[in-house]
Each structure stands twice: as C-alpha cells, then as structure tokens.
C-alpha positions, 0 to 999 in steps of 0.5 A, a space after each residue: 470537499 473534492 477540491 480541498 482534498 485533491 487540490 494539490 493533486 490537480 496543481 502538480 498534475 497541471 505543472 507536471 504536464 506543462 513541464 513534460 511539454 517543455 522537456 520533450 514536446 507532446 510525446 513527453 506529455 503522453 508518456 507522463 500522462 500514461 505513467 500517472 495513470 499506470 501509478 494510480 492503477 497499480 497503487 489504488 490498493 495502496 490508498 485503501 490500505 493507507 486509509 485503514 491506518 491513517 483513519 487512526 491518526 489525528 489530523 495533524 498526522 494526516 497533514 504530515 502524511 500529505 506533506 513530509 510523507 508525499 516528499 518522501 514518496 515522490 522524491 524518495 521512491 520515484 526519483 532518488 530510489 531508481 538512482 540508488 538501486 543502480 548505484 548499489 547494483 553497479 557499484 558506483 557513486 550516486 552522482 555518477 548514477 545520475 549522470 548515467 541516468 541523464 546521458 546513457 539511458 539504455 545502460 541505466 535501464 539495463 542496470 535497473 533491470 539487473 537489480 529487479 530480483 533484489 527489489 522484487 524479493 524485498 518488496 514481495 516479502 514485505 507485501 506478503 507478510 502484510 497479507 498473511 497477517 491479515 488473512 490469519 486474523 479472526 475478524 468480526 466481518 468476513 468477505 470471502 467466508 469460506 476462505 477466511 474461517 479456516 485461515 483464521 483458525 490456522 492463524 491461531 498457530 504462533 508464527 505461521 505467517 513467518 514460517 510460510 513467508 520463509 518457505 515461499 522465499 526459499 522456493 523463489 531463491 531455489 528456483 532462481 538458483 536452478 535457473 542460474 546454473 543454466 546462465 553463467 554469471 547469475 549464480 550470485 543473484 540467488 543469494 541476493 534474492 535470499 538476503 533481500 527477502 530476509 531484508 524485507 521480512 525483517 523490515 516488516 517485523 521491525 516496523 510493523 512490530 513497533 507501530 503495533 506496539 505503540 498502537 496497543 499502548 495508545 489504546 490502553 492509554 485512551 482507555 485510561 484517559 476515558 475512565 479518567 475523563 469520567 472521574 474528572 467530570 464527576 469531580 469537576 477536575 480538568 482532564 489529562 492528555 494521552 502522552 503516547 499519542 505522538 510516538 504511536 502516530 510516528 511509528 504508524 507514520 513510519 509503517 505507512 512510508 515503508 508500506 508505500 515504498 513496497 507498493 512502489 516497487 512495481 510502479 517504478 519497475 514497470 515504468 521502464 517499460 514505457 520510458 527510460 528517461 528518469 525525468 519524465 518517469 519522476 514527473 509521471 510517478 510523482 503525479 500518480 503518487 499525489 492522487 494516491 495520497 489524496 485518495 487515501 485522505 478522501 477515503 478517510 474523511 468520507 468514512 468510506 471504509 466504514 460504509 463499505 466494509 469489504 474494501 479493506 479485504 479486497 485491498 489486502 487480497 490485492 496486496 497478496 496478489 502483488 506479492 506473488 506477482 513480485 516474487 514471480 517476476 524474479 524468474 519470469 516477466 509479467 505484463 504491467 496490465 495484469 499487475 494493475 488490473 488484478 488489484 483493480 478487479 479485487 478492489 471493485 469486487 469487494 466494493 460491489 460486495 459492500 454495496 450488496 451488503 449495505 442494500 441487504 441490511 437496509 432492506 432488513 431494517 426496512 422490514 423490521 421497521 415496517 412490521 409494527 405498522 403492519 400489525 397496526 393496520 391489521 388491528 384497525 381493519 384497514 
C-alpha cells in the first residue's frame, strides 16, 4: 500500500537528487534535500485538508489529482509562478524573467521579495476565508469546544466571515500604508495589498461557491439515485447514473488546485531564504509537492480522517495560523521555522487528541460489553 501510494514520490526524489548532483554537486544535493523537507513540513496541513475534500471524489478524480494536479502543482506553482510574479512586478516578459532568473539570481530574488506583499495578501485572504468558514460552522464533533461552541453560534450571522476578512485586510493595508509614508517609493504597494487581498477573497468565493454548489447538487442527485435504486430493485429495473458527478468533481478539483496554490506561497517565498537558484528551487519544492500529493491520497485510502476525527480541525487551525502569518509578513519578517513548526504542532496536537478520544471510546465500549458478563458471574455465584 505504501509503495503503491508513494512510489512516484520515491522515484521523483531519486531523480531530483541525482539531477541536483549533476547541476551543482553535493552542495546542490543538500539544498534540494532541505527544500524538500521544508515544503513537506509547511504543507502537511495542506495534505490533511486536501484529504477531507478528496475523499468525496471518485477514484478517477483522485488519479487526475495525482497526474494533472501534480503537473499544475510542480510546474505551475513551483516553477512558473516565481517567474510570473517577477514578470508582472517588474513589467517584463516571461522569457526575460526566465533569463534573469538564470543569469542574475540576486536581482531575481529582489524582485520576488518586492512582490511578496501582493502574494501574501492574496494567499492570506484565501486561507483566512477557509479558516473562518470552518470555525463558524456548527459541527457535531468539536475539538476545542470552549472556542468552537460560541463561534458556531456567531456563525449564524450571515456573511460574518466575509466581514471579518475584509476588516483584517483593511487593517493590514492601513498598517502597510502607515509604514509606506516613512519609506519613499512604497506608497503604491499599500493599494496593491488591498487589491490583492480583495482578489484572494473573490477567488475563494467564486471557486469555493461553485464547488459547494455542485457538491450540494451531487448530494441531492445521489439521494434521488438511492431512492430510484430502491424502486428499481423492487421493480426489477436497471438503475440510472448520477449525471452531475463530473461537474461536481471538476469544481472540487479546481478548488483543490487553488487551495494548493495558496498553501504554496509560503513555501515558494521561504525557499528564497535558502537559495535563489530557480532550478534547485523547482527540484526541491517539486519533490516536496509530490509527497504532499501522495500523503493526501494515503490519508483518503487509509480512512485516517475517519479514525482520527480531530485531524481536520487541527489542519484548519494551522490554515488560520498560516493566514495570519502571511498577512503579518506583509510588514514584518517571520522565520520559516516558525511558519512550519506551528502547523506541525497543531496537527500533532489534534492527532494526539484523536488518539485519546479513540482510547476513551474503546474503554467505554469495553465496559459496556463487559457489564452483562459481570452480571452473569454474579448471578452464578462466581
């Protein structure tokens, strides 16, 4: 099972590390290895959230996620995306941006750093909306009940998550604008932060709204299909197919890709703290992205989210932390070790809470199962 799920990841790792040795020797080997670990640690929460969505999709769309999806994730976000943001921010063509990345790496890194406020605002708002919509929903299973119960009651207020997200964005933009007055040439970036944040919010609402709409439609059709199947069995007729499954799965796939892109922002930006070589960056982050994809499918096929019910909660709290970190990094620098460790700590905490819950339930079931035997022993004089 492990080899089947992670086989491609192992193969890509071997090829990537060998390629790194040929490109820059053992130093490049070490850089690519470090970048791979960085990407996995920063994106582990991504895998948990992805698994919660992917488990609703068919085996076909799971394969699409691992094939076309990984091409988008590796080549789109880890290779093309850094070039695109440089081309847009520096008002140059993509070919010129690639040439700059290969020939003048210091200048390329500086341009990416200059584009960071817009990237952080877009990704931060997208992830913040995911977190807010999660905590404002009333769920049967609650992890941190003392927080989640009152928030679920507040969530009954329409559009509350959007209002809070916009308030956070305004505070971020105003803080950046205040700082911009002290630094000449930065005034326009405050407006960029605001526009990018609104863009992230709109993207979430469009993609999330469409995926949610078709998911609801799919559930309605599946319910009708189930009723039709029962009637067909009684009458001896063949069953019909659910015609909206393709649309629902497509928009859920699209949502997954936008979600992955938002999670990738911190990894791509953090990679520049280690290297400004775009080729080594693509190799390292690409290897990490493969493991995130494989881990997602592994969680789905093993039913881990069903067994450890608080994992999804921990991942969404990690998303909220990452959203806040991204918005803070618009103005202040935060070390990648902090960014990665917060997500790992929250997920590890939720995993341990799930283990304790499972043990408590097993103990309760054991007592319930043992009570009839105890009664029998007592009545027989044993």
